N, C-alpha and C positions, 0 to 999 in steps of 0.2 A: 145393931149399931156397928159391928165389925164390917158388915157388908157395905154400909154407907161410907165408912172410911176407906175401904178398898176401892169403891167406885170413884172416890175423889182422887185416888192415886197417891195418897200420902199416908205414911205410917203414923198413926196417932200416938202422941206421947214420945215421939222420937225427933225432937227438933235438932239435936246435935247431929244425927245422921243426915237429916235434910240440909243442915248447915254445911256439912262436909261435901255433900253432893253439889250444893250451890257454889261452894268455893271452887270445886273442880271444874264446874261448868264455866265459871267466870275466868278461871285460868285458861281454859280453852279459847274463850272469846279474846282474852288478852293476847295469846300467842297468834291466833289467826289474824286478828286485826293488826298486830305488829308486822307480821310478814306481808300482808296485803299493802299496808301503808308504806313499808320500806320499798316495795316494788313500785308503787305509784310515785313516790317522792324521789327516788334515787336519781332519775334522769334530770330533774330540775334543781334539786337542792344539794346534790353531792352526798356521798355515803354517810359522813359523820352527821350532817344536819338531818338527813333522812332518818337515821337511827334515833337521834334525840327527839325529833318531832313524833316519829312513830311510837316510841316508847311512851311519851306523855299522852298522846291521843289514845293509844290502845289501853293504857292503864285507866284513863278516864272512862272510856267506853265499858271496860270490864267492871269497874267500880259501880257505874250506873246500873248495869245489868244485875250485878250482885245485890245491890241495894233493893231493886225492884223485886227480885226473886225472894230475898230475905223478908221483905215487908209483907208480901202477899202469900208466899207459900211455905216459908220456913217457920216464921213466928206468928203468922196469921194476925198481924198487928192491927190494932185499932187506934194507934197513936196518931196524932196530927202529922200529916205528911211532911209539912215544912220543918217541924221540929225534928222529926225522925231523920230527915235528909241532912239537916245541919249537924246533928250529933253523929250520924254515920260519917259524914265528911271529916269532922273533927277527929274521930277515932281513926279513920283511914290515914289522915296526914300524920297523926301521932304514931301510928303503927309503922308507917314508912320511915319516919325519923328514928324510932327505936330500933328498927331493923338495921339501918345504916350504922347507928352507934354501936349496937351489939356486934355486928360483923367487924367493924373497925377495931373495937376493943378486943375481940377474940383474936383477930389477926396480930394485934400488938402483943398480947399476952402469950399466945401460942403460935409462934412464927412457923412451926412445922405443919400447922393445920391449914389445909388448902382453903382459899377464900370461899369456894363453892360449898365446902363442908360447913364452914362457919355460917354462911347464909342459910343453908338448909336447917341447921340447928336453931338459929335465931328465928327463922320463919315458922318452924314447927312450934316452938314455944309461944310465939306471938299469935299463932292460929288459935290456941286454946284461950289465951288472954282476950283475944278479939271476940271469940264466942261469948265469953262471960260478960264482957263490956256491952256488947250489942244486946244480949238478953236482958241485962239489968237496966240499961239506960236508954237504948234506942227504940226497941220495939215493945 
């Protein structure tokens, strides 16, 4: 049985480790797509518009990649794809809003804390919450 699991390339019983790797991969997709899109759009849209469009498009691309990888390789889901996709999108939007609120709240309560530090702290906390929500409700 261990040989079969090794041949599939996945660590059996370790969905959290696979989830972390999937998240890192999606972050790489997000950063690469952001940079590529900024370069493509800067000449026609201006820097601010390019950044805004690139951020949204790159985040959408990375979320799609992350969802597909989580569905197939992290959780080995048998859930209905449409339902899983809808719940994943809902959680992703909620996570994004929570991140913004937590960062803004931390910045207001702890003015000496750098914004980036607040964002990292909020996103690390939400990473664990996100895993639990996806495991329980999406896949």
